[in-house]
C-alpha positions, 0 to 999 in steps of 0.5 A: 567543518575543520581548521587545518593549520598550514605555513601560510595560515588556517586553512578550512576544509570540510572534513578532517583527514580522518573524516576523509578517509572514513568517508572514502572507505565507506564509499569504497564498501558501498562499491564493493557490495554493488559489485558483489551484488551485481555479480550474484544477479548476473550470475542467475540471469539468462542474458541472451533473453535480456538482450532479446527483450525488446524484440519480444516486448515489440511482438507482444505489442503488435499481438494486441493490436487491434483490441477485441472491443467485443470482448469488452461485454464479458468484463462487466461482471468482472469489473463490478466484482473487483469494484465490491472487493476493494469496497467490501474489503476496505469497509472490513478493514475499517471496522477492525482498525478503528478498535485497534487504533485506539488501542495503539494510540498512547493517548488512549490505550489502556495499557502499554501491553495492550498497546504493544499488541495493537502495534504488532497487528498493524505491522504484521498486517502491513507486512504481508502483501495482499496477494500473499494473504489472497494465496493463503485465503484461496488455500483455506476457503477456496477461490472466489470473491470472498478470499478477495475481499478478506485479503483486501481487508486483512491488508488494509488494517495496518494502513488504516490503524496507523494513520488513524492512531497516528491522528488520535495522538495529534489530537488537542487534548484540552478539549478532551480536558474540558469535557472531562472537567464536566464530569463526563464519563469515559465513553462521553469523552470519547464521543465528544472530545476525541471522535469529532476531531478524527473524523476528517482524518478518518474520512481521508483515510478511508477514501485514500485506502479505498482508492489504493484497493481498487488498484490492488483488487485488480490483480488478485484474480490472478491467484484465484481471488475473483475480480477482473484478474481471472479474466486476465489470467485466462486471457494470458494462458491462452495467448489471447492478446487482443483480449488482454489489451482490452482488459488492461484498458478497462483496468486503466480506465476504472483506476482513472475513474476511482482516482477521480472520484476519491479526489473528489471526495477528499476535496469534499471533505477537507 
């Protein structure tokens, strides 16, 4: 707010003249950046394909109908592999994330340098997508479910550890102090003062991440990391669109069921 003195008296304005100029110059700079970025994208875009996209999408959709329902019998094992990749990957992530979370939390870390290293691990895990992890692991250990499990695990470590260490930092310290006053050791303070307080958060984080990993594991097969993505990639490569539609419907059903299961578990925990 600013007061501008005029002949008729003081006038209230939202911004001073200087602030107005700065405001409009910022908008002008933002518009210039937008135009420049649009020009860069436009120069590298083949607009013929963009304008033809609607017709191509309609043609593809027509080729996917009706779904080849007999193909569904070939998907039971891949979808089971997908669920196992998500479940085992989540379990692997939790095993790694728990100690990292305690090292990253301000009230449980043994030293600031250790905390910095733990935070670096968390950021590194969250910065790399599971598909990139899968690509590297397929090149290292070969294609298959193991690569998918490890990729999901490495991707989930940062997510689980971040939420868990935040929960550790938000505990009620008076409970820990009360246990410490009884002469309890550090391990006992951890077991009876901290762990019981973070268990609901731990359970919720575990279920929530498992639900996310169900979605992520469905596409890992596109890079050879096992699961139903292998069938999806093979069907797309052979232009078997009626099979693709069945796979997409199975993936949708799996995600819906996993969402329902995770919601029920979280509700029971909370």
